[in-house]
N, C-alpha and C positions, 0 to 999 in steps of 0.2 A: 546623566548624559551631558551635563553642562548647561550653560545659560544660553538661551536663544532669544533674539529680539525679533518680533514679528511686526512687519509693516504691511497693513492690508486695508482694503476697502470692503465694507460689508453692507449689503443692501438692506433697505427697510423690510423687504420680504422675509428676510431671515431673522428679523427682530433686533438687528444691530443698529449701530449709529455710525454713519460715514465719518471717517477722519479727514476727508478731503471734500472740497466743494465740487462734487461730481454727481451726475445723475445716478439713480439706483441701477444696480447691475443685474436685475432679474434673478436674484438668488445665487449669483456666482461670486466667487471670491477672486480677487486680483491682488497681486503683490509679490513680495519676496520674503524669504526667511534667511536671516543673517545668523550664521553659525560661527561661534567663537571658540568652540572646543571640539575635540574628536568625538564621535567617529567621522564627522564631516570635514573637520578642518575649517580654516577660514574660507568664507565664500558664501554663495547664495544658492538656495534651492527654490525652484519655481513652485508656486502654490498649487498648480494642477497636479503635483505629485503628492499632495497632502490629502488626507481623507477626512471627510466631515462626519462627526459622530453626534447623534442627537442626545441631549440631556433633558432631565426633567424641567418643566416650565417652558418648553419650546425653544430653549437656547441651543446653540450649536457649538461644538468644540472641535478641535483639530487633533488628528493623530498622524504621526509620521510613519508611512509605510516604507521603511528602509530595508533593502535586501540584506540578509545576514551574510557575513563573511564565513568562509569555511571554518575558521578557528572558533567561531561563535556557536557552532552547531552541536557541540558536545559529542562529536563522533568518537566511537570506541576504537581503541587500538585492536589489532588482531588478537593479542593475548587477552585483552579485556572481553572481547566478543566470545572467545572460547570459554571463558569462565562464567559469563553472564547466564542468567536464567533464560530459557528459550520458550517460544510459543510452542505449545504441545501439538505441533502439526508437522506431518511429513508429506512432502510433495513427491508423487510417483509419476514419472514420465514414461508413458507406454508407447514405444516406437516413435518418438518425436524425431523427425528427420533433420530439421534445420538447426545447424550449430548456433546460429544467432538467437533462435528461440530458446535453446538450452541456456545460453549465456544470460539472456534476459530473465529467465526463471531464477537463476542463481542470484542475480542482482536484486530481484524482488524478495527472494528468500532472505538475503542478508539484511535488507531494509527492515524487515519485521522479525528478525531473529528466529526464523523457522528452525525447527529441530534438525531436519535433514532433508536431503533430496535423494530419491532413489532413481537411478538411471537404468532403463530396461530395454532389452532387445537391441534395435538398431540405433538407439540413442547414444550419441557420442559421449565420451568422458574426458575430463581434464587429465593432464594438461593439454591444451589445444589452443592455438593462436586465434582461431575463429571464435571459439567460445569466449575467450578472454576479451575480445573486442566489445562485447555487450555485457559481459559479467563484471568487467572492471575490477577484478580481484575478489568478487563474491564467491568464485569457485574455490578460493583459498580459505575463506572464513567459514563457509557453510559445510557441514559434514555431508558426505555423499557415499553411496554404495552402488555397485553395479550388479544387476541380475540379468542373466541371459534370457529368462522368461519372466514376464510380468506376473504371471500366475504364482511363481515362486515367491516373488516379493509380497504378494497379498497373503499367501500362507504364512510367511514370516511375520507379517504385521498382526495377523490374527493370533498367532502364538504369543505375541507380546500383549494381547488384549487391546489392540488398537481398533477403533471404529473406522471403517473404510467407506468413504464416499467416492463414487465415480462421478466426474463432472461430464454429464452427457444428457442429450435430449431423449428421454425414454418415457414410456407410459408410467404414470404414477410418480414422476419425479417430484422432489421437494424444490420449490422455487427458492432462489437464494435469499430473498427477503423474508422467507418463512423459516429459515434455518434457526434452530434453537439448540445451542450446544449444551444446555442444561437438560434437554429432553430430545435426544436424537430421533431419527426416523423410526416409526413403529413403536414409539415409547420405550426404546431400548437404550440402556446406558453401556458404554464400553466397560468391559470387565477389567479393572486395574489389576496389575500383578504386583508382586512384592517390590520390584525395582522401580515401578512407576505408579505411586499411589494415587495420582490424579488422572482423570480421563485424558486420553490422547486420541488424536484423529489423523487420518490420512486422506488426501484427495488425489485421485488418479486423473491425469491429463492425457488425452489421446493424441494419436497421429493427426497431422495437419489436414489430411484428406479423409481418412477412414474413421477418425475418432477413437474412442476407447473400444477395444475388442469386446465382442459380446460375451466371450468366455470370462473376461475380467469383470464386466458388468454383472454377470451371474454370480460371481464370488463376492461382490460388494455388499455392504450392509445397507446401502442406500445410494440414491443418485441425486445430485444437485444440478439445477438448471438455472441459467441466467435468462430471464424473460427478455425477448427482443421484439422490436416493433417495425423493422424495416423490410427490405426486399430480400436480404441475404440469410438472416437467421444463422449467422456464422461469425464468430469472432476469432481473431488470431489467438493461438494457444497461449502465448506468453501474456497477452493482454488479459485473457480469461483467468489465467493463473493469478495475476496481480489483483484482479477484482475479488476473487474468492479468498485469497490470503487475507486481504484487507478485512473482509467480513468476519473471518475467524479472529483476527487481531482486535477488531472492534469489540467483539463479544468477550474475548478471553483476556486481553491485555488492558483494555480501557474501561472495564466495568468498575 
């Protein structure tokens, strides 16, 4: 990242030695960072934008928390996304009314390379300008299918050997922190078929008011629930989807 010249004052409380004849600073740093090379260019960065990192022996180091530019994020092209391995998870939207919620689900699905999104019942489908406002192109990268009845989508998933969770508050639900993709609800494993030799999962997200239909809950292999501690016990469906997708990604992609 180039050479940086640091001019600072360090208090005795941090175990350092002051470079100027000034009183101790009660554990705070003061000064500037002079940058002679990209990515900063020539100029100065205030020290309050730096991060203190503890090292062995009680010493303190500095780490620069610089926001990444878009070109540094290793974003996939649309073609690369289509070819990349996917998170073995399908998101099923059961009569989700809001187009903005649909778009947000596509955006989260893209972020974690979800296998597909199934749109059911009154759930709108791309192309749609309102979906695009929140999907930001995720509706183009993520595969999707439409089913007139959510029950038909569940039957199709079961034929493929997919383990289906409804995300709903029910008796006997599995709390999200207790999800174990190596040993799903009731100690059952998804039955892999010849086309998909690894376990695959689906999560059903319900209508903003009514939730997942009881008939769909009855067809599911299990139910997941996010514990809540406030007065509402209700999260926006797109927010809930992002939380649950992340837990699957944490267990299946980051293990």
